[in-house]
RODO-2510 file (C-alpha; in nm, 4 decimals, decimal comma):
residues 337
     n   res          X          Y          Z
     1     x    22,6401    15,8934     0,5634
     2     x    22,9696    16,0012     0,4081
     3     x    23,2232    15,7635     0,2627
     4     x    23,5691    15,9142     0,2564
     5     x    23,8437    15,8007     0,0222
     6     x    24,2153    15,8621     0,0398
     7     x    24,1944    16,2338    -0,0450
     8     x    23,9112    16,3381     0,1870
     9     x    24,1100    16,6266     0,3292
    10     x    24,2070    16,7556    -0,0140
    11     x    23,8460    16,7802    -0,1329
    12     x    23,7207    16,8788     0,2171
    13     x    23,4528    16,6111     0,2518
    14     x    23,6064    16,5360     0,5916
    15     x    23,4519    16,8662     0,7049
    16     x    23,1345    16,6582     0,7372
    17     x    23,2443    16,5562     1,0871
    18     x    23,5061    16,8206     1,1709
    19     x    23,3956    17,0002     1,4896
    20     x    23,0839    16,7792     1,4857
    21     x    23,1731    16,4651     1,6834
    22     x    22,8136    16,3384     1,6710
    23     x    22,8572    16,2854     1,2975
    24     x    23,1693    16,0725     1,3282
    25     x    22,9586    15,7581     1,3579
    26     x    22,8139    15,8373     1,0130
    27     x    23,1591    15,8584     0,8533
    28     x    23,3293    15,5581     0,6911
    29     x    23,6891    15,5833     0,5722
    30     x    23,7278    15,3596     0,2671
    31     x    24,0893    15,4342     0,1733
    32     x    24,2074    15,3951    -0,1857
    33     x    23,9158    15,1725    -0,2846
    34     x    23,6753    15,3448    -0,5233
    35     x    23,5118    15,0200    -0,6365
    36     x    23,4483    14,9069    -0,2797
    37     x    23,3180    15,2489    -0,1766
    38     x    23,0743    15,2519    -0,4682
    39     x    22,9394    14,9066    -0,3834
    40     x    22,9151    14,9977    -0,0140
    41     x    22,7214    15,3125    -0,1023
    42     x    22,4739    15,1039    -0,3014
    43     x    22,4263    14,8714    -0,0059
    44     x    22,3717    15,1592     0,2352
    45     x    22,1159    15,3165     0,0010
    46     x    21,9316    14,9842    -0,0291
    47     x    21,8976    14,9849     0,3503
    48     x    21,7488    15,3343     0,3516
    49     x    22,0573    15,5431     0,4225
    50     x    22,1582    15,8482     0,2167
    51     x    22,5215    15,7818     0,1218
    52     x    22,7574    16,0403    -0,0251
    53     x    23,1009    15,9575    -0,1550
    54     x    23,3501    16,1943    -0,3107
    55     x    23,6925    16,1850    -0,4663
    56     x    23,8676    16,3345    -0,7674
    57     x    23,6310    16,3197    -1,0634
    58     x    23,8684    16,1031    -1,2629
    59     x    23,8486    15,8383    -0,9881
    60     x    23,4791    15,8861    -0,9043
    61     x    23,3675    15,8076    -1,2596
    62     x    23,6307    15,5752    -1,4083
    63     x    23,7912    15,3258    -1,1707
    64     x    23,4483    15,2255    -1,0425
    65     x    23,2445    15,2469    -1,3628
    66     x    23,1302    14,8857    -1,3448
    67     x    23,0075    14,9321    -0,9865
    68     x    22,8357    15,2595    -1,0765
    69     x    22,6546    15,0888    -1,3617
    70     x    22,5646    14,7570    -1,2023
    71     x    22,5404    14,8349    -0,8303
    72     x    22,4001    15,1905    -0,8224
    73     x    22,2329    15,2814    -1,1518
    74     x    22,0806    14,9409    -1,2301
    75     x    21,9112    14,9426    -0,8885
    76     x    21,8332    15,3158    -0,9210
    77     x    21,9667    15,3737    -0,5706
    78     x    21,9697    15,7119    -0,4001
    79     x    22,3456    15,7754    -0,3931
    80     x    22,5205    16,1106    -0,4334
    81     x    22,8627    16,1147    -0,5981
    82     x    23,0856    16,4224    -0,5925
    83     x    23,3591    16,4531    -0,8537
    84     x    23,6183    16,7076    -0,7449
    85     x    23,9029    16,8570    -0,9491
    86     x    23,7046    16,8335    -1,2730
    87     x    23,8682    16,9560    -1,5935
    88     x    24,2181    17,0970    -1,6211
    89     x    24,2007    17,2807    -1,2882
    90     x    24,3919    17,0041    -1,1087
    91     x    24,6898    17,1842    -1,2629
    92     x    25,0225    17,0480    -1,1517
    93     x    24,8694    16,7124    -1,0499
    94     x    24,8868    16,6353    -1,4203
    95     x    24,7353    16,3816    -1,6541
    96     x    24,6339    16,1150    -1,4032
    97     x    24,4324    16,3568    -1,1899
    98     x    24,2708    16,5785    -1,4553
    99     x    23,9190    16,4561    -1,5275
   100     x    23,8565    16,5180    -1,8962
   101     x    23,6372    16,2142    -1,9684
   102     x    23,4163    16,1673    -1,6603
   103     x    23,1036    16,3281    -1,8063
   104     x    23,0990    16,0797    -2,0940
   105     x    23,0624    15,7975    -1,8428
   106     x    22,8183    15,9662    -1,6058
   107     x    22,5851    16,1051    -1,8718
   108     x    22,5820    15,7658    -2,0423
   109     x    22,4563    15,5764    -1,7372
   110     x    22,0790    15,5154    -1,7251
   111     x    21,9083    15,6712    -1,4200
   112     x    22,2088    15,8963    -1,3437
   113     x    22,1483    16,2715    -1,3072
   114     x    22,4433    16,5030    -1,3740
   115     x    22,4988    16,8627    -1,2605
   116     x    22,8029    17,0806    -1,3407
   117     x    22,7662    17,4084    -1,1449
   118     x    22,9468    17,7240    -1,2513
   119     x    23,0816    17,8546    -0,9177
   120     x    23,0802    17,7905    -0,5424
   121     x    22,7372    17,9454    -0,4861
   122     x    22,5746    17,7386    -0,7567
   123     x    22,7591    17,4318    -0,6242
   124     x    22,5995    17,4895    -0,2835
   125     x    22,2529    17,5296    -0,4366
   126     x    22,2943    17,2209    -0,6522
   127     x    22,4228    17,0137    -0,3589
   128     x    22,1267    17,1104    -0,1428
   129     x    21,8806    17,0139    -0,4156
   130     x    22,0485    16,6873    -0,5114
   131     x    22,1067    16,5751    -0,1554
   132     x    21,7716    16,6638    -0,0010
   133     x    21,5184    16,6754    -0,2847
   134     x    21,6339    16,4552    -0,5720
   135     x    21,6003    16,0789    -0,5332
   136     x    21,8171    15,8499    -0,7432
   137     x    22,1788    15,8258    -0,8597
   138     x    22,3306    16,1749    -0,8928
   139     x    22,6691    16,3179    -0,9830
   140     x    22,7960    16,6697    -0,9178
   141     x    23,1212    16,7860    -1,0762
   142     x    23,3285    17,0834    -0,9608
   143     x    23,6718    17,2330    -1,0080
   144     x    23,9730    17,2621    -0,7826
   145     x    24,0947    17,6077    -0,8829
   146     x    23,9314    17,9202    -0,7429
   147     x    23,6531    18,0061    -0,9884
   148     x    23,5025    18,3542    -1,0386
   149     x    23,1740    18,4083    -0,8561
   150     x    22,9212    18,4947    -1,1269
   151     x    22,5892    18,4410    -0,9479
   152     x    22,4456    18,5369    -0,6101
   153     x    22,1969    18,3949    -0,3624
   154     x    21,9056    18,5488    -0,5553
   155     x    22,0069    18,3926    -0,8862
   156     x    21,7609    18,1175    -0,9804
   157     x    21,8712    17,7564    -0,9750
   158     x    21,6150    17,5044    -1,0970
   159     x    21,7338    17,1490    -1,1506
   160     x    21,6918    17,0513    -1,5149
   161     x    21,6362    17,4066    -1,6416
   162     x    21,9020    17,6346    -1,7883
   163     x    21,9722    17,9974    -1,7051
   164     x    22,0349    18,2691    -1,9619
   165     x    22,2963    18,5323    -1,8843
   166     x    22,3037    18,8659    -2,0665
   167     x    22,5623    19,1432    -2,0566
   168     x    22,3737    19,4601    -1,9614
   169     x    22,6272    19,7301    -1,8734
   170     x    22,9759    19,8165    -1,7703
   171     x    23,0396    19,7760    -1,3978
   172     x    23,3358    19,7823    -1,1561
   173     x    23,2499    19,4268    -1,0516
   174     x    23,2210    19,1700    -1,3293
   175     x    22,9143    19,0006    -1,1807
   176     x    22,7216    19,3297    -1,1733
   177     x    22,7538    19,3745    -1,5504
   178     x    22,5270    19,0744    -1,6175
   179     x    22,1684    18,9693    -1,5618
   180     x    22,0711    18,6050    -1,5124
   181     x    21,7213    18,4823    -1,5984
   182     x    21,5598    18,1405    -1,6129
   183     x    21,5628    18,0368    -1,9777
   184     x    21,1886    17,9706    -1,9676
   185     x    21,1295    18,3340    -1,8641
   186     x    21,3617    18,4892    -2,1231
   187     x    21,2326    18,6931    -2,4180
   188     x    21,4239    18,6853    -2,7452
   189     x    21,6529    18,9874    -2,7915
   190     x    21,7759    18,8989    -3,1424
   191     x    22,1284    18,8219    -3,0275
   192     x    22,4011    18,7442    -3,2812
   193     x    22,4892    18,4096    -3,1234
   194     x    22,4452    18,1784    -2,8253
   195     x    22,7266    18,0354    -2,6127
   196     x    22,6186    17,7247    -2,4220
   197     x    22,8499    17,6428    -2,1329
   198     x    22,8689    17,4543    -1,8050
   199     x    23,0936    17,4625    -1,5002
   200     x    23,3909    17,7040    -1,4917
   201     x    23,3424    17,7637    -1,8638
   202     x    23,0393    17,9782    -1,7795
   203     x    23,2589    18,2653    -1,6494
   204     x    23,4763    18,2213    -1,9590
   205     x    23,1673    18,2405    -2,1801
   206     x    23,0670    18,5592    -1,9996
   207     x    23,4128    18,7048    -2,0596
   208     x    23,3798    18,6096    -2,4257
   209     x    23,0436    18,7898    -2,4398
   210     x    23,2081    19,1017    -2,2984
   211     x    23,4960    19,0805    -2,5511
   212     x    23,2578    19,0322    -2,8448
   213     x    23,0457    19,3285    -2,7369
   214     x    23,3376    19,5594    -2,6619
   215     x    23,5438    19,4817    -2,9712
   216     x    23,2800    19,4067    -3,2366
   217     x    22,9415    19,5114    -3,1013
   218     x    22,8045    19,1551    -3,1083
   219     x    22,5276    19,0612    -2,8659
   220     x    22,5635    18,7207    -2,7022
   221     x    22,3137    18,4947    -2,5270
   222     x    22,5104    18,2953    -2,2678
   223     x    22,3342    17,9781    -2,1540
   224     x    22,4406    17,8244    -1,8230
   225     x    22,3486    17,4608    -1,8841
   226     x    22,4302    17,3539    -1,5281
   227     x    22,2204    17,0375    -1,5552
   228     x    22,3618    16,8100    -1,8241
   229     x    22,1188    16,5296    -1,7483
   230     x    21,8264    16,5790    -1,7737
   231     x    21,8865    16,8416    -2,0427
   232     x    21,6845    17,1594    -2,0940
   233     x    21,6063    17,0839    -2,4570
   234     x    21,3624    17,3738    -2,4914
   235     x    21,6320    17,6307    -2,4068
   236     x    21,8696    17,4790    -2,6627
   237     x    21,6074    17,4649    -2,9386
   238     x    21,4952    17,8238    -2,8776
   239     x    21,8509    17,9552    -2,8845
   240     x    21,9342    17,7648    -3,2015
   241     x    21,6200    17,8941    -3,3713
   242     x    21,6474    18,2537    -3,2512
   243     x    22,0216    18,3184    -3,2877
   244     x    22,1244    18,0694    -3,5592
   245     x    22,4789    18,0399    -3,4205
   246     x    22,5678    17,8061    -3,1322
   247     x    22,9071    17,7732    -2,9628
   248     x    22,9437    17,5146    -2,6861
   249     x    23,2165    17,5480    -2,4223
   250     x    23,3198    17,2650    -2,1911
   251     x    23,6239    17,1967    -1,9724
   252     x    23,6216    16,8363    -2,0891
   253     x    23,6896    16,6340    -2,4004
   254     x    23,4724    16,7778    -2,6773
   255     x    23,1470    16,5872    -2,6853
   256     x    23,0090    16,5614    -2,3322
   257     x    22,8308    16,8955    -2,3682
   258     x    22,8592    16,9557    -2,7432
   259     x    22,7410    16,6076    -2,8341
   260     x    22,4281    16,6367    -2,6215
   261     x    22,3509    16,9857    -2,7544
   262     x    22,4094    16,8757    -3,1146
   263     x    22,1827    16,5759    -3,0667
   264     x    21,8993    16,8017    -2,9529
   265     x    21,9469    17,0352    -3,2494
   266     x    21,9714    16,7511    -3,5011
   267     x    21,6614    16,5689    -3,3770
   268     x    21,4314    16,8668    -3,3182
   269     x    21,1368    16,8841    -3,5577
   270     x    21,1112    17,2557    -3,4761
   271     x    21,4524    17,3099    -3,6373
   272     x    21,3940    17,1173    -3,9598
   273     x    21,4879    17,3545    -4,2409
   274     x    21,6253    17,6158    -3,9989
   275     x    21,9920    17,6940    -4,0686
   276     x    22,1947    17,6526    -3,7481
   277     x    22,5730    17,6858    -3,7401
   278     x    22,7532    17,5150    -3,4503
   279     x    23,1069    17,5165    -3,3166
   280     x    23,2721    17,3508    -3,0189
   281     x    23,5272    17,4599    -2,7603
   282     x    23,6812    17,1902    -2,5411
   283     x    23,9741    16,9537    -2,5055
   284     x    24,0686    16,8050    -2,8422
   285     x    24,1123    16,4303    -2,7918
   286     x    24,4242    16,4467    -2,5792
   287     x    24,5361    16,3742    -2,2262
   288     x    24,6001    16,6392    -1,9661
   289     x    24,9284    16,8030    -1,8797
   290     x    25,1022    16,9553    -1,5797
   291     x    25,1047    17,3293    -1,5259
   292     x    24,9254    17,6092    -1,3508
   293     x    24,5505    17,6092    -1,4192
   294     x    24,5500    17,9326    -1,6193
   295     x    24,8430    17,8138    -1,8298
   296     x    24,6468    17,4994    -1,9062
   297     x    24,3316    17,6922    -1,9962
   298     x    24,5368    17,8583    -2,2694
   299     x    24,7213    17,5386    -2,3640
   300     x    24,3962    17,3454    -2,4077
   301     x    24,2370    17,6367    -2,5977
   302     x    23,9344    17,6729    -2,3697
   303     x    23,9719    18,0370    -2,2643
   304     x    23,7304    18,3226    -2,3348
   305     x    23,9588    18,4360    -2,6155
   306     x    23,9257    18,0978    -2,7882
   307     x    23,5491    18,1033    -2,7433
   308     x    23,5364    18,4537    -2,8888
   309     x    23,7485    18,3596    -3,1891
   310     x    23,5252    18,0616    -3,2661
   311     x    23,2196    18,2869    -3,2338
   312     x    23,3629    18,5387    -3,4805
   313     x    23,4316    18,2634    -3,7351
   314     x    23,0770    18,1276    -3,7099
   315     x    22,9101    18,4684    -3,7196
   316     x    23,1058    18,5478    -4,0364
   317     x    22,9818    18,2262    -4,1962
   318     x    22,6268    18,3039    -4,0886
   319     x    22,6416    18,6562    -4,2303
   320     x    22,7712    18,5196    -4,5622
   321     x    22,4821    18,2724    -4,5703
   322     x    22,2318    18,5478    -4,4984
   323     x    22,3815    18,7629    -4,7740
   324     x    22,3342    18,4804    -5,0251
   325     x    21,9719    18,4436    -4,9178
   326     x    21,9137    18,8139    -4,9714
   327     x    22,0583    18,7819    -5,3223
   328     x    21,8078    18,5081    -5,3956
   329     x    22,0558    18,2245    -5,4250
   330     x    21,9304    17,8801    -5,3231
   331     x    22,0314    17,7669    -4,9757
   332     x    21,9952    17,4430    -4,7842
   333     x    21,7071    17,5995    -4,5893
   334     x    21,5389    17,6893    -4,9178
   335     x    21,5706    17,3341    -5,0451
   336     x    21,4053    17,1974    -4,7309
   337     x    21,1262    17,4545    -4,7358
***
């Protein structure tokens, strides 16, 4: 059953019953009432229904946080929540409609699973899995603005497991220049750094990888961490150990992605004594603003160029550290060893 809120047409959830009159009886229009819709969804799930409700991400994860926590997650009910217009892509809708904090709330809720797909194809794959195969509270976040298609139908999508994307060649079409592999199937290629991204920042991370290769000859391991909860800790630990430089990229306040990645690195016994340099790209503790989406990507400093600049800074630090090691000077890693 679908529960529509005031902006059902804007986010297209009303397509559930468009041209399908038999589905109209499974549609409930809730109006501007996120708290009520959340509680109703919990009740429907308790009675064996499969409820889906969707609205702008800033409303799907904030106005109703108490109901999400107490009515859905505490009971571990099978409810799917779609957060549309995530990040700065709401553009001219401005501060009130740009979700820059929703992942903090959703990732912090016990029992909640969280997926942030990178494009429309991955969104479709993630929706199919969450809706039909995953049981429990689940949140999927997607953008409003048209996002570059960077995967295809053959690209693997496994809930809870990251993909690694590598630039392989020049190609007329951007997508054809890259290869995507399940992280668990990837063999170390001694890359200079890893960029860990989710959502629309994955195409930006891929652009950054192209810039770094073209301008400086750096090899980049791009990690599409589409599932933020549960996290693919093994992929993060391997990349930290094998590349030594980690840049996270999120279209969100810094911390939803970077905080979870940093926590894995800091608590991993496999990384004790291993020097790992980290840097973060994301929104820097501020509210949104009005403007066209691509203007805002630059304004909030979350573009491929900003990712690339951060990568260059960290690689330079890493090379200086390595040079000191070669000269026999004591390093933090040496102290630990």
